[in-house]
C-alpha positions as CSV (number, residue, x, y, z in Angstrom):
1,M,14.6,22.4,-56.7
2,E,14.3,20.3,-54.3
3,K,17.1,21.6,-52.2
4,Y,18.9,24.7,-52.1
5,F,20.6,27.0,-49.5
6,A,19.5,30.4,-48.4
7,A,20.9,33.2,-46.4
8,A,19.4,36.0,-44.7
9,I,21.8,39.1,-44.4
10,Q,21.2,41.6,-40.9
11,L,22.4,45.2,-41.2
12,D,22.4,48.3,-38.7
13,S,21.6,50.7,-41.6
14,Q,21.9,54.3,-40.9
15,E,21.6,57.8,-42.8
16,K,24.7,57.6,-44.9
17,K,22.7,55.7,-48.2
18,K,26.2,55.2,-50.2
19,E,28.0,53.4,-47.0
20,N,25.3,51.4,-46.5
21,L,24.8,49.9,-50.1
22,R,29.1,49.8,-50.0
23,I,28.3,47.2,-46.7
24,V,25.6,45.2,-48.6
25,A,27.3,44.3,-51.8
26,E,30.0,42.8,-49.4
27,F,27.7,40.9,-47.7
28,I,26.0,40.2,-50.7
29,D,29.2,38.6,-51.8
30,E,30.0,36.8,-48.9
31,A,26.3,34.6,-48.6
32,A,26.9,33.9,-52.5
33,A,30.7,32.8,-51.5
34,K,28.9,30.0,-48.6
35,K,26.9,28.8,-52.2
36,A,23.5,30.7,-51.6
37,K,21.4,30.4,-54.2
38,L,18.8,32.9,-52.5
39,I,19.4,36.0,-50.2
40,V,17.7,37.7,-48.4
41,L,18.0,41.6,-47.2
42,P,16.3,43.5,-44.7
43,E,13.7,46.1,-45.0
44,T,14.6,49.5,-45.8
45,M,18.6,48.6,-46.1
46,S,20.1,51.6,-48.1
47,Y,19.0,54.4,-45.7
48,I,17.4,54.6,-42.6
49,G,17.1,58.5,-41.3
50,S,14.0,61.3,-40.4
51,D,11.0,61.1,-42.6
52,E,12.0,64.2,-44.6
53,G,15.1,62.2,-45.1
54,I,12.6,59.3,-46.8
55,R,11.5,61.6,-49.2
56,Q,14.9,62.8,-50.0
57,N,16.4,59.5,-50.8
58,A,13.8,57.3,-52.0
59,E,14.4,56.7,-55.5
60,P,12.6,55.3,-58.8
61,I,12.8,51.5,-59.1
62,G,16.0,51.4,-62.1
63,G,17.5,54.2,-59.6
64,L,21.4,53.8,-58.2
65,T,19.9,50.8,-55.5
66,C,18.2,48.7,-58.0
67,Q,21.3,48.9,-60.2
68,L,23.6,47.4,-57.5
69,L,20.8,44.7,-56.6
70,C,20.8,44.1,-60.1
71,E,24.0,44.2,-61.1
72,K,25.5,41.4,-57.8
73,A,22.3,39.1,-58.8
74,K,23.3,38.7,-62.2
75,Q,27.5,38.6,-61.0
76,H,26.5,35.7,-58.7
77,G,24.2,34.2,-60.8
78,I,21.8,33.9,-57.6
79,W,17.9,34.7,-56.6
80,L,18.5,38.6,-54.7
81,N,15.7,39.9,-52.7
82,G,16.4,43.6,-52.3
83,G,14.8,43.9,-48.8
84,S,13.2,46.9,-49.1
85,F,13.6,50.3,-50.5
86,H,12.0,54.3,-50.8
87,E,10.2,54.1,-54.2
88,F,10.2,57.2,-55.6
89,V,6.5,58.5,-57.0
90,E,6.2,61.3,-59.4
91,G,3.6,64.1,-57.9
92,Q,3.4,61.8,-54.5
93,T,5.1,63.5,-51.3
94,R,4.5,60.0,-50.1
95,V,7.2,57.0,-51.1
96,Y,6.2,53.4,-51.0
97,N,8.4,50.9,-49.0
98,T,9.2,48.5,-52.3
99,S,10.4,45.2,-52.1
100,L,12.2,43.6,-55.9
101,M,12.6,39.8,-56.3
102,I,16.0,39.7,-59.0
103,D,16.5,36.7,-61.0
104,P,19.9,35.5,-61.9
105,R,20.5,37.5,-65.4
106,G,20.0,40.8,-63.3
107,E,16.1,40.9,-63.7
108,I,13.5,42.1,-61.8
109,S,10.9,38.8,-61.3
110,A,8.6,40.8,-58.9
111,I,7.0,43.8,-57.4
112,Y,5.9,43.9,-54.1
113,R,5.2,47.6,-52.0
114,K,4.4,46.9,-48.7
115,I,0.7,46.9,-48.0
116,H,0.4,47.1,-43.8
117,L,2.0,50.6,-42.5
118,Y,3.5,50.4,-39.1
119,D,0.8,53.4,-37.2
120,V,1.5,52.1,-34.0
121,E,1.7,53.4,-30.5
122,V,3.3,51.8,-27.5
123,A,3.5,52.4,-24.1
124,S,7.1,53.7,-23.5
125,G,7.7,52.2,-26.6
126,P,8.2,53.3,-30.4
127,S,5.3,55.1,-31.2
128,Y,5.4,56.0,-35.0
129,K,2.9,56.6,-37.4
130,E,4.0,55.0,-40.9
131,S,1.9,56.3,-43.3
132,N,3.4,59.7,-42.7
133,T,6.0,59.1,-45.2
134,I,4.7,55.9,-47.4
135,I,1.7,55.0,-49.5
136,P,-0.1,51.3,-48.4
137,G,0.5,48.6,-51.4
138,N,-2.5,46.7,-52.4
139,E,-1.5,43.8,-54.3
140,I,-0.1,40.1,-52.2
141,V,3.1,38.9,-54.3
142,V,4.5,35.6,-54.7
143,A,7.4,35.0,-57.0
144,E,7.8,32.0,-59.5
145,T,11.5,30.7,-59.4
146,N,13.1,27.9,-60.4
147,L,13.8,28.0,-56.6
148,G,10.5,27.4,-56.2
149,I,7.4,29.6,-55.2
150,I,8.1,32.3,-52.7
151,G,5.8,34.8,-51.0
152,M,6.8,38.4,-50.6
153,S,5.9,41.0,-47.6
154,I,7.8,43.1,-45.1
155,C,8.0,43.8,-41.4
156,Y,4.3,44.6,-40.1
157,D,2.7,42.4,-42.4
158,I,3.9,39.5,-40.3
159,R,0.4,40.6,-37.8
160,F,-2.2,39.3,-40.2
161,A,-2.3,36.2,-40.9
162,E,-4.5,36.4,-43.8
163,M,-2.2,37.5,-46.0
164,Y,0.5,34.5,-45.3
165,R,-1.9,32.2,-45.4
166,I,-3.3,33.8,-49.2
167,M,0.3,33.7,-50.3
168,A,0.4,29.7,-49.3
169,L,-2.7,29.0,-51.2
170,K,-0.4,30.6,-54.2
171,G,1.6,27.7,-53.0
172,A,4.3,29.6,-51.6
173,Q,6.9,27.1,-50.6
174,V,9.2,29.8,-48.7
175,V,8.1,33.8,-47.6
176,L,10.1,36.2,-47.0
177,V,10.1,39.3,-44.2
178,P,12.7,41.4,-45.1
179,A,12.0,44.0,-41.2
180,A,13.3,46.7,-39.0
181,F,11.3,45.7,-36.2
182,S,11.3,47.7,-33.1
183,L,13.7,45.9,-29.9
184,V,10.9,46.8,-27.8
185,T,8.3,44.8,-29.0
186,G,10.5,42.7,-30.6
187,R,11.8,41.0,-27.3
188,D,8.3,39.5,-27.3
189,H,6.6,39.4,-30.7
190,W,9.4,38.3,-33.2
191,E,10.3,35.1,-32.9
192,T,6.7,34.2,-31.9
193,V,5.2,35.5,-34.4
194,L,7.5,34.7,-37.3
195,R,7.3,30.8,-35.9
196,T,3.7,30.9,-35.6
197,R,2.8,32.2,-39.6
198,A,5.7,29.2,-40.6
199,I,3.8,26.7,-38.5
200,E,0.3,27.3,-39.8
201,N,1.1,27.5,-43.2
202,G,4.0,24.7,-43.3
203,F,6.4,26.3,-45.2
204,Y,9.8,28.5,-45.2
205,L,10.3,31.8,-43.7
206,I,13.1,33.7,-44.0
207,A,13.2,37.4,-41.9
208,P,16.4,39.1,-42.3
209,N,16.1,42.3,-40.1
210,Q,17.5,45.7,-38.9
211,M,19.3,46.5,-35.8
212,G,21.1,48.8,-33.8
213,K,19.8,52.4,-32.8
214,K,18.0,54.5,-35.4
215,V,16.6,58.1,-35.5
216,T,13.1,56.9,-35.1
217,F,13.8,53.8,-32.6
218,A,16.6,50.8,-31.5
219,M,16.1,47.8,-33.5
220,Q,15.9,43.8,-32.8
221,G,17.4,42.8,-35.3
222,K,17.8,38.6,-34.1
223,S,17.2,37.5,-38.2
224,V,16.2,34.1,-38.3
225,I,15.8,31.5,-40.7
226,I,12.8,29.3,-40.0
227,D,11.8,25.1,-41.3
228,P,8.1,24.7,-41.9
229,W,7.8,23.1,-38.2
230,G,8.6,25.7,-37.0
231,N,12.3,25.0,-35.6
232,V,14.4,28.1,-35.6
233,I,17.2,26.8,-38.1
234,A,19.6,29.4,-38.0
235,K,19.6,32.8,-36.2
236,A,21.8,36.1,-36.2
237,S,24.3,36.8,-33.2
238,D,24.2,40.9,-32.2
239,Y,25.8,41.9,-35.0
240,P,25.5,42.5,-38.9
241,G,26.7,39.5,-41.1
242,V,24.8,36.4,-42.3
243,I,23.2,33.4,-41.8
244,I,23.0,30.3,-43.7
245,A,20.2,27.0,-44.1
246,E,19.1,24.7,-46.3
247,I,15.9,24.6,-47.6
248,N,14.4,21.3,-48.2
249,Y,11.3,21.2,-50.2
250,D,11.2,17.0,-49.5
251,Y,10.8,18.0,-46.2
252,M,9.1,21.1,-46.8
253,E,5.8,18.2,-47.9
254,S,6.7,15.8,-45.1
255,I,5.3,18.0,-42.5
256,R,2.7,18.8,-44.9
257,S,1.0,15.6,-45.2
258,Q,1.3,15.1,-41.3
259,V,0.0,18.8,-40.3
260,P,-2.6,18.7,-43.5
261,S,-4.1,22.1,-41.6
262,L,-3.6,23.8,-45.4
263,K,-6.4,20.8,-46.9
264,N,-8.5,20.4,-43.6
265,R,-9.5,24.3,-44.2
266,R,-13.4,25.0,-44.1
267,A,-13.5,27.7,-46.6
268,D,-17.5,26.8,-47.2
269,V,-17.4,27.8,-42.7
270,Y,-15.3,30.8,-43.2
271,A,-17.3,32.6,-46.1
272,K,-20.4,33.3,-44.2
273,Y,-17.9,35.7,-41.9
274,E,-15.8,37.7,-43.9
275,M,-15.6,41.3,-43.3
């Protein structure tokens, strides 16, 4: 498919899981009514709260959150990326931060578990240790869909350029970055880093973010869709809602032909410095 509409949903998820999921369902309906063929939710869309609350609200794949997402994908005949939820792991006190790609039949097409965990101390800012509750994933994932090849990532991953280059080399035409990005770092880093990832790899980037004050820290919002030239082609205001933009693969190919950074790589040189 050369052209289609994609949507990013910005949320202010809190500690009431059922209420969060009710809002999610309404926004999926809204995005589908706007003819989006791909809809992307933000990170931890069903629950944001304390470490203990994360453990208590974790679910296995196939649980309440997964069921809702599969039902909505099938109802509207869309590709739906569930942002992420906390995946229960049998016998573990920690959980995965898991993203599901669901096809128009309501079936899970790909699963990505967050690789890079937010263990950060920012002076006068959000100090947080995600590894207290989350087990890191170990697999870079691209999903093959009838909309093209779609790369999957989550939030803090965007600071690790290697991951996005690998997805581009695997053929990714669109990369998803569901996030719960902090307000303090987001003011200066969020859009700048996202635009850089899109520019250096020549792909579209869809980044729905959480917004609002949480138990942990305030979150940035400013969800965006970015084209392969680095243009912000859709951006959310400071409230929950849906943004939508056209994905055009002919345009992407024209950008890659003009600035062929993927073809001009010097893998022979880089190999000398692999760590």
